[in-house]
MIKEMAR-713124 format. One record per residue (C-alpha): y, x, z; residue number from 0. Coordinates in nm, 3 decimals. Layout:
BEGIN
<pt><py>Y</py><px>X</px><pz>Z</pz><k>NUM</k></pt>
...
end
This chain:
BEGIN
<pt><py>5.765</py><px>10.551</px><pz>0.996</pz><k>0</k></pt>
<pt><py>5.848</py><px>10.632</px><pz>1.358</pz><k>1</k></pt>
<pt><py>5.800</py><px>10.978</px><pz>1.510</pz><k>2</k></pt>
<pt><py>5.713</py><px>11.035</px><pz>1.869</pz><k>3</k></pt>
<pt><py>5.984</py><px>11.182</px><pz>2.084</pz><k>4</k></pt>
<pt><py>5.892</py><px>11.522</px><pz>2.192</pz><k>5</k></pt>
<pt><py>6.024</py><px>11.706</px><pz>2.503</pz><k>6</k></pt>
<pt><py>6.232</py><px>12.015</px><pz>2.405</pz><k>7</k></pt>
<pt><py>6.050</py><px>12.344</px><pz>2.423</pz><k>8</k></pt>
<pt><py>6.144</py><px>12.543</px><pz>2.737</pz><k>9</k></pt>
<pt><py>6.390</py><px>12.826</px><pz>2.686</pz><k>10</k></pt>
<pt><py>6.273</py><px>13.188</px><pz>2.681</pz><k>11</k></pt>
<pt><py>6.441</py><px>13.230</px><pz>3.028</pz><k>12</k></pt>
<pt><py>6.235</py><px>12.930</px><pz>3.151</pz><k>13</k></pt>
<pt><py>5.918</py><px>13.072</px><pz>3.001</pz><k>14</k></pt>
<pt><py>5.998</py><px>13.408</px><pz>3.165</pz><k>15</k></pt>
<pt><py>6.042</py><px>13.240</px><pz>3.509</pz><k>16</k></pt>
<pt><py>5.712</py><px>13.062</px><pz>3.464</pz><k>17</k></pt>
<pt><py>5.544</py><px>13.387</px><pz>3.378</pz><k>18</k></pt>
<pt><py>5.697</py><px>13.554</px><pz>3.688</pz><k>19</k></pt>
<pt><py>5.541</py><px>13.276</px><pz>3.901</pz><k>20</k></pt>
<pt><py>5.204</py><px>13.332</px><pz>3.749</pz><k>21</k></pt>
<pt><py>5.222</py><px>13.708</px><pz>3.804</pz><k>22</k></pt>
<pt><py>5.283</py><px>13.644</px><pz>4.178</pz><k>23</k></pt>
<pt><py>4.986</py><px>13.408</px><pz>4.184</pz><k>24</k></pt>
<pt><py>4.765</py><px>13.667</px><pz>4.018</pz><k>25</k></pt>
<pt><py>4.887</py><px>13.934</px><pz>4.263</pz><k>26</k></pt>
<pt><py>5.019</py><px>14.144</px><pz>3.974</pz><k>27</k></pt>
<pt><py>5.366</py><px>14.143</px><pz>4.146</pz><k>28</k></pt>
<pt><py>5.357</py><px>14.242</px><pz>4.510</pz><k>29</k></pt>
<pt><py>5.607</py><px>14.224</px><pz>4.789</pz><k>30</k></pt>
<pt><py>5.840</py><px>14.525</px><pz>4.811</pz><k>31</k></pt>
<pt><py>5.725</py><px>14.653</px><pz>4.473</pz><k>32</k></pt>
<pt><py>5.986</py><px>14.837</px><pz>4.261</pz><k>33</k></pt>
<pt><py>5.981</py><px>14.748</px><pz>3.884</pz><k>34</k></pt>
<pt><py>6.198</py><px>14.845</px><pz>3.591</pz><k>35</k></pt>
<pt><py>6.321</py><px>14.605</px><pz>3.325</pz><k>36</k></pt>
<pt><py>6.073</py><px>14.757</px><pz>3.091</pz><k>37</k></pt>
<pt><py>5.787</py><px>14.703</px><pz>3.322</pz><k>38</k></pt>
<pt><py>5.896</py><px>14.342</px><pz>3.380</pz><k>39</k></pt>
<pt><py>5.900</py><px>14.300</px><pz>3.003</pz><k>40</k></pt>
<pt><py>5.540</py><px>14.420</px><pz>2.985</pz><k>41</k></pt>
<pt><py>5.423</py><px>14.218</px><pz>3.291</pz><k>42</k></pt>
<pt><py>5.581</py><px>13.894</px><pz>3.179</pz><k>43</k></pt>
<pt><py>5.510</py><px>13.930</px><pz>2.807</pz><k>44</k></pt>
<pt><py>5.871</py><px>13.827</px><pz>2.726</pz><k>45</k></pt>
<pt><py>6.149</py><px>13.993</px><pz>2.524</pz><k>46</k></pt>
<pt><py>6.397</py><px>14.204</px><pz>2.701</pz><k>47</k></pt>
<pt><py>6.687</py><px>13.953</px><pz>2.649</pz><k>48</k></pt>
<pt><py>6.490</py><px>13.684</px><pz>2.832</pz><k>49</k></pt>
<pt><py>6.408</py><px>13.924</px><pz>3.123</pz><k>50</k></pt>
<pt><py>6.771</py><px>14.025</px><pz>3.154</pz><k>51</k></pt>
<pt><py>6.872</py><px>13.657</px><pz>3.172</pz><k>52</k></pt>
<pt><py>6.596</py><px>13.596</px><pz>3.430</pz><k>53</k></pt>
<pt><py>6.709</py><px>13.867</px><pz>3.672</pz><k>54</k></pt>
<pt><py>7.021</py><px>13.703</px><pz>3.806</pz><k>55</k></pt>
<pt><py>6.825</py><px>13.382</px><pz>3.881</pz><k>56</k></pt>
<pt><py>6.553</py><px>13.578</px><pz>4.079</pz><k>57</k></pt>
<pt><py>6.838</py><px>13.763</px><pz>4.266</pz><k>58</k></pt>
<pt><py>7.007</py><px>13.440</px><pz>4.361</pz><k>59</k></pt>
<pt><py>6.682</py><px>13.297</px><pz>4.481</pz><k>60</k></pt>
<pt><py>6.614</py><px>13.603</px><pz>4.699</pz><k>61</k></pt>
<pt><py>6.294</py><px>13.684</px><pz>4.511</pz><k>62</k></pt>
<pt><py>6.428</py><px>14.007</px><pz>4.372</pz><k>63</k></pt>
<pt><py>6.724</py><px>14.246</px><pz>4.427</pz><k>64</k></pt>
<pt><py>6.869</py><px>14.554</px><pz>4.269</pz><k>65</k></pt>
<pt><py>6.849</py><px>14.874</px><pz>4.460</pz><k>66</k></pt>
<pt><py>7.104</py><px>15.144</px><pz>4.336</pz><k>67</k></pt>
<pt><py>6.922</py><px>15.438</px><pz>4.164</pz><k>68</k></pt>
<pt><py>6.580</py><px>15.273</px><pz>4.240</pz><k>69</k></pt>
<pt><py>6.571</py><px>14.976</px><pz>4.014</pz><k>70</k></pt>
<pt><py>6.455</py><px>14.616</px><pz>4.087</pz><k>71</k></pt>
<pt><py>6.266</py><px>14.544</px><pz>4.404</pz><k>72</k></pt>
<pt><py>6.050</py><px>14.234</px><pz>4.462</pz><k>73</k></pt>
<pt><py>6.141</py><px>14.061</px><pz>4.792</pz><k>74</k></pt>
<pt><py>6.007</py><px>14.258</px><pz>5.093</pz><k>75</k></pt>
<pt><py>5.822</py><px>14.046</px><pz>5.352</pz><k>76</k></pt>
<pt><py>5.934</py><px>14.076</px><pz>5.706</pz><k>77</k></pt>
<pt><py>5.908</py><px>13.859</px><pz>6.023</pz><k>78</k></pt>
<pt><py>6.249</py><px>13.692</px><pz>5.949</pz><k>79</k></pt>
<pt><py>6.138</py><px>13.590</px><pz>5.590</pz><k>80</k></pt>
<pt><py>5.807</py><px>13.458</px><pz>5.719</pz><k>81</k></pt>
<pt><py>5.961</py><px>13.245</px><pz>5.996</pz><k>82</k></pt>
<pt><py>6.243</py><px>13.110</px><pz>5.773</pz><k>83</k></pt>
<pt><py>6.004</py><px>13.029</px><pz>5.485</pz><k>84</k></pt>
<pt><py>5.758</py><px>12.837</px><pz>5.696</pz><k>85</k></pt>
<pt><py>6.045</py><px>12.657</px><pz>5.888</pz><k>86</k></pt>
<pt><py>6.194</py><px>12.535</px><pz>5.550</pz><k>87</k></pt>
<pt><py>5.850</py><px>12.439</px><pz>5.427</pz><k>88</k></pt>
<pt><py>5.802</py><px>12.217</px><pz>5.738</pz><k>89</k></pt>
<pt><py>6.144</py><px>12.056</px><pz>5.701</pz><k>90</k></pt>
<pt><py>6.092</py><px>11.965</px><pz>5.341</pz><k>91</k></pt>
<pt><py>5.723</py><px>11.867</px><pz>5.364</pz><k>92</k></pt>
<pt><py>5.745</py><px>11.651</px><pz>5.683</pz><k>93</k></pt>
<pt><py>5.983</py><px>11.409</px><pz>5.520</pz><k>94</k></pt>
<pt><py>5.787</py><px>11.412</px><pz>5.187</pz><k>95</k></pt>
<pt><py>5.452</py><px>11.343</px><pz>5.371</pz><k>96</k></pt>
<pt><py>5.583</py><px>11.052</px><pz>5.571</pz><k>97</k></pt>
<pt><py>5.721</py><px>10.897</px><pz>5.254</pz><k>98</k></pt>
<pt><py>5.410</py><px>10.970</px><pz>5.054</pz><k>99</k></pt>
<pt><py>5.199</py><px>10.790</px><pz>5.321</pz><k>100</k></pt>
<pt><py>5.371</py><px>10.458</px><pz>5.227</pz><k>101</k></pt>
<pt><py>5.394</py><px>10.508</px><pz>4.852</pz><k>102</k></pt>
<pt><py>5.067</py><px>10.672</px><pz>4.739</pz><k>103</k></pt>
<pt><py>4.803</py><px>10.439</px><pz>4.601</pz><k>104</k></pt>
<pt><py>4.460</py><px>10.400</px><pz>4.747</pz><k>105</k></pt>
<pt><py>4.307</py><px>10.516</px><pz>4.425</pz><k>106</k></pt>
<pt><py>4.518</py><px>10.841</px><pz>4.419</pz><k>107</k></pt>
<pt><py>4.424</py><px>10.909</px><pz>4.774</pz><k>108</k></pt>
<pt><py>4.057</py><px>10.862</px><pz>4.698</pz><k>109</k></pt>
<pt><py>4.090</py><px>11.107</px><pz>4.414</pz><k>110</k></pt>
<pt><py>4.272</py><px>11.359</px><pz>4.633</pz><k>111</k></pt>
<pt><py>4.009</py><px>11.330</px><pz>4.906</pz><k>112</k></pt>
<pt><py>3.720</py><px>11.365</px><pz>4.655</pz><k>113</k></pt>
<pt><py>3.876</py><px>11.683</px><pz>4.509</pz><k>114</k></pt>
<pt><py>3.877</py><px>11.836</px><pz>4.858</pz><k>115</k></pt>
<pt><py>3.523</py><px>11.725</px><pz>4.936</pz><k>116</k></pt>
<pt><py>3.401</py><px>11.890</px><pz>4.615</pz><k>117</k></pt>
<pt><py>3.551</py><px>12.218</px><pz>4.723</pz><k>118</k></pt>
<pt><py>3.387</py><px>12.179</px><pz>5.066</pz><k>119</k></pt>
<pt><py>3.045</py><px>12.100</px><pz>4.911</pz><k>120</k></pt>
<pt><py>3.069</py><px>12.406</px><pz>4.684</pz><k>121</k></pt>
<pt><py>3.176</py><px>12.626</px><pz>4.976</pz><k>122</k></pt>
<pt><py>2.886</py><px>12.519</px><pz>5.193</pz><k>123</k></pt>
<pt><py>2.635</py><px>12.580</px><pz>4.905</pz><k>124</k></pt>
<pt><py>2.790</py><px>12.908</px><pz>4.838</pz><k>125</k></pt>
<pt><py>2.875</py><px>13.160</px><pz>4.726</pz><k>126</k></pt>
<pt><py>3.242</py><px>13.157</px><pz>4.797</pz><k>127</k></pt>
<pt><py>3.356</py><px>13.357</px><pz>4.495</pz><k>128</k></pt>
<pt><py>3.691</py><px>13.420</px><pz>4.330</pz><k>129</k></pt>
<pt><py>3.656</py><px>13.112</px><pz>4.105</pz><k>130</k></pt>
<pt><py>3.602</py><px>12.884</px><pz>4.408</pz><k>131</k></pt>
<pt><py>3.887</py><px>13.036</px><pz>4.594</pz><k>132</k></pt>
<pt><py>4.113</py><px>12.982</px><pz>4.288</pz><k>133</k></pt>
<pt><py>4.002</py><px>12.623</px><pz>4.265</pz><k>134</k></pt>
<pt><py>4.051</py><px>12.568</px><pz>4.636</pz><k>135</k></pt>
<pt><py>4.406</py><px>12.715</px><pz>4.620</pz><k>136</k></pt>
<pt><py>4.481</py><px>12.483</px><pz>4.331</pz><k>137</k></pt>
<pt><py>4.367</py><px>12.172</px><pz>4.527</pz><k>138</k></pt>
<pt><py>4.542</py><px>12.300</px><pz>4.841</pz><k>139</k></pt>
<pt><py>4.884</py><px>12.357</px><pz>4.690</pz><k>140</k></pt>
<pt><py>4.840</py><px>12.062</px><pz>4.452</pz><k>141</k></pt>
<pt><py>4.864</py><px>11.812</px><pz>4.733</pz><k>142</k></pt>
<pt><py>5.173</py><px>11.974</px><pz>4.885</pz><k>143</k></pt>
<pt><py>5.339</py><px>11.988</px><pz>4.542</pz><k>144</k></pt>
<pt><py>5.249</py><px>11.621</px><pz>4.471</pz><k>145</k></pt>
<pt><py>5.402</py><px>11.496</px><pz>4.796</pz><k>146</k></pt>
<pt><py>5.734</py><px>11.685</px><pz>4.734</pz><k>147</k></pt>
<pt><py>5.759</py><px>11.569</px><pz>4.376</pz><k>148</k></pt>
<pt><py>5.682</py><px>11.206</px><pz>4.479</pz><k>149</k></pt>
<pt><py>6.024</py><px>11.210</px><pz>4.647</pz><k>150</k></pt>
<pt><py>6.180</py><px>11.204</px><pz>4.295</pz><k>151</k></pt>
<pt><py>6.453</py><px>11.452</px><pz>4.391</pz><k>152</k></pt>
<pt><py>6.481</py><px>11.740</px><pz>4.150</pz><k>153</k></pt>
<pt><py>6.701</py><px>11.944</px><pz>4.386</pz><k>154</k></pt>
<pt><py>6.432</py><px>11.925</px><pz>4.665</pz><k>155</k></pt>
<pt><py>6.152</py><px>12.002</px><pz>4.422</pz><k>156</k></pt>
<pt><py>6.340</py><px>12.309</px><pz>4.296</pz><k>157</k></pt>
<pt><py>6.414</py><px>12.428</px><pz>4.642</pz><k>158</k></pt>
<pt><py>6.054</py><px>12.371</px><pz>4.741</pz><k>159</k></pt>
<pt><py>5.919</py><px>12.567</px><pz>4.441</pz><k>160</k></pt>
<pt><py>6.136</py><px>12.859</px><pz>4.516</pz><k>161</k></pt>
<pt><py>6.026</py><px>12.860</px><pz>4.878</pz><k>162</k></pt>
<pt><py>5.664</py><px>12.833</px><pz>4.769</pz><k>163</k></pt>
<pt><py>5.699</py><px>13.158</px><pz>4.574</pz><k>164</k></pt>
<pt><py>5.825</py><px>13.322</px><pz>4.904</pz><k>165</k></pt>
<pt><py>5.525</py><px>13.179</px><pz>5.093</pz><k>166</k></pt>
<pt><py>5.285</py><px>13.305</px><pz>4.821</pz><k>167</k></pt>
<pt><py>5.444</py><px>13.657</px><pz>4.838</pz><k>168</k></pt>
<pt><py>5.402</py><px>13.636</px><pz>5.222</pz><k>169</k></pt>
<pt><py>5.030</py><px>13.546</px><pz>5.174</pz><k>170</k></pt>
<pt><py>4.977</py><px>13.842</px><pz>4.947</pz><k>171</k></pt>
<pt><py>5.130</py><px>14.068</px><pz>5.216</pz><k>172</k></pt>
<pt><py>4.944</py><px>13.894</px><pz>5.506</pz><k>173</k></pt>
<pt><py>4.646</py><px>13.678</px><pz>5.438</pz><k>174</k></pt>
<pt><py>4.530</py><px>13.518</px><pz>5.111</pz><k>175</k></pt>
<pt><py>4.298</py><px>13.219</px><pz>5.118</pz><k>176</k></pt>
<pt><py>3.987</py><px>13.404</px><pz>5.205</pz><k>177</k></pt>
<pt><py>3.626</py><px>13.302</px><pz>5.227</pz><k>178</k></pt>
<pt><py>3.668</py><px>13.276</px><pz>5.602</pz><k>179</k></pt>
<pt><py>3.982</py><px>13.060</px><pz>5.580</pz><k>180</k></pt>
<pt><py>3.869</py><px>12.823</px><pz>5.299</pz><k>181</k></pt>
<pt><py>3.664</py><px>12.577</px><pz>5.497</pz><k>182</k></pt>
<pt><py>3.909</py><px>12.556</px><pz>5.792</pz><k>183</k></pt>
<pt><py>4.195</py><px>12.494</px><pz>5.546</pz><k>184</k></pt>
<pt><py>4.008</py><px>12.218</px><pz>5.363</pz><k>185</k></pt>
<pt><py>3.909</py><px>12.056</px><pz>5.688</pz><k>186</k></pt>
<pt><py>4.279</py><px>12.058</px><pz>5.806</pz><k>187</k></pt>
<pt><py>4.361</py><px>11.888</px><pz>5.472</pz><k>188</k></pt>
<pt><py>4.090</py><px>11.632</px><pz>5.513</pz><k>189</k></pt>
<pt><py>4.215</py><px>11.552</px><pz>5.864</pz><k>190</k></pt>
<pt><py>4.563</py><px>11.504</px><pz>5.723</pz><k>191</k></pt>
<pt><py>4.427</py><px>11.292</px><pz>5.438</pz><k>192</k></pt>
<pt><py>4.256</py><px>11.079</px><pz>5.693</pz><k>193</k></pt>
<pt><py>4.603</py><px>10.996</px><pz>5.846</pz><k>194</k></pt>
<pt><py>4.743</py><px>10.923</px><pz>5.500</pz><k>195</k></pt>
<pt><py>4.459</py><px>10.679</px><pz>5.427</pz><k>196</k></pt>
<pt><py>4.551</py><px>10.494</px><pz>5.750</pz><k>197</k></pt>
<pt><py>4.919</py><px>10.494</px><pz>5.655</pz><k>198</k></pt>
<pt><py>4.999</py><px>10.622</px><pz>6.004</pz><k>199</k></pt>
<pt><py>5.340</py><px>10.787</px><pz>5.958</pz><k>200</k></pt>
<pt><py>5.335</py><px>10.947</px><pz>6.314</pz><k>201</k></pt>
<pt><py>4.983</py><px>11.099</px><pz>6.267</pz><k>202</k></pt>
<pt><py>5.085</py><px>11.216</px><pz>5.912</pz><k>203</k></pt>
<pt><py>5.386</py><px>11.408</px><pz>6.049</pz><k>204</k></pt>
<pt><py>5.194</py><px>11.545</px><pz>6.339</pz><k>205</k></pt>
<pt><py>4.892</py><px>11.656</px><pz>6.137</pz><k>206</k></pt>
<pt><py>5.117</py><px>11.821</px><pz>5.865</pz><k>207</k></pt>
<pt><py>5.296</py><px>12.020</px><pz>6.141</pz><k>208</k></pt>
<pt><py>4.963</py><px>12.135</px><pz>6.279</pz><k>209</k></pt>
<pt><py>4.853</py><px>12.238</px><pz>5.919</pz><k>210</k></pt>
<pt><py>5.172</py><px>12.436</px><pz>5.845</pz><k>211</k></pt>
<pt><py>5.166</py><px>12.603</px><pz>6.185</pz><k>212</k></pt>
<pt><py>4.801</py><px>12.695</px><pz>6.131</pz><k>213</k></pt>
<pt><py>4.900</py><px>12.866</px><pz>5.792</pz><k>214</k></pt>
<pt><py>5.207</py><px>13.029</px><pz>5.964</pz><k>215</k></pt>
<pt><py>4.986</py><px>13.171</px><pz>6.242</pz><k>216</k></pt>
<pt><py>4.726</py><px>13.303</px><pz>5.998</pz><k>217</k></pt>
<pt><py>4.993</py><px>13.493</px><pz>5.806</pz><k>218</k></pt>
<pt><py>5.110</py><px>13.649</px><pz>6.142</pz><k>219</k></pt>
<pt><py>4.754</py><px>13.752</px><pz>6.217</pz><k>220</k></pt>
<pt><py>4.720</py><px>13.507</px><pz>6.504</pz><k>221</k></pt>
<pt><py>4.429</py><px>13.262</px><pz>6.562</pz><k>222</k></pt>
<pt><py>4.472</py><px>12.924</px><pz>6.411</pz><k>223</k></pt>
<pt><py>4.518</py><px>12.635</px><pz>6.658</pz><k>224</k></pt>
<pt><py>4.199</py><px>12.437</px><pz>6.722</pz><k>225</k></pt>
<pt><py>4.136</py><px>12.126</px><pz>6.503</pz><k>226</k></pt>
<pt><py>4.097</py><px>11.820</px><pz>6.722</pz><k>227</k></pt>
<pt><py>3.873</py><px>11.651</px><pz>6.463</pz><k>228</k></pt>
<pt><py>3.528</py><px>11.686</px><pz>6.328</pz><k>229</k></pt>
<pt><py>3.508</py><px>11.614</px><pz>5.960</pz><k>230</k></pt>
<pt><py>3.217</py><px>11.422</px><pz>5.820</pz><k>231</k></pt>
<pt><py>2.955</py><px>11.600</px><pz>5.615</pz><k>232</k></pt>
<pt><py>3.028</py><px>11.543</px><pz>5.250</pz><k>233</k></pt>
<pt><py>2.746</py><px>11.386</px><pz>5.063</pz><k>234</k></pt>
end
């Protein structure tokens, strides 16, 4: 009798890292916040040993640092971090998007587009509540994560995930996906998906740059660049 091969269970340190990410997404960990090891244990729901093993990784990734006589401080968001994080995001995603345009199947693109259109329909019917904002954020970041992972390069995926945490900390400090930003963000994605469907590598790169610059400007409190495209009304 054969038994199915099971993936090994993640280590406690890996579980603690995943919990740390979730606390950022839930805004329970904020930029510049000071926390003690005991508070991290409570926040992450992990044993002290796992948290102690996690701290050097977070320090190496620039997500946390130790302040003498103050404790542990979550990365503080400043202009340099914002600009660096968005520049890195653009460098990684532009290559991933161009390759994704030639490798993604028509069926997968149709499913991606449909997920965005469902968010748009819900937003236009209203209300735009926390549940819809959470679902929209999942669809938004899901496409970016999918393109990066399609490269099949674990080093790039890991670097991208760490930078995504920085960007999400920045969004907590600056501007979360709000009811006002939801529809424009989805429309930018649909414009980008239109280029993917046409397998137009030049347009894919150009529209991705527009989308990331739009997010960058929103975080800085600047108006987003106009979208040179009118999306069709979803049916």
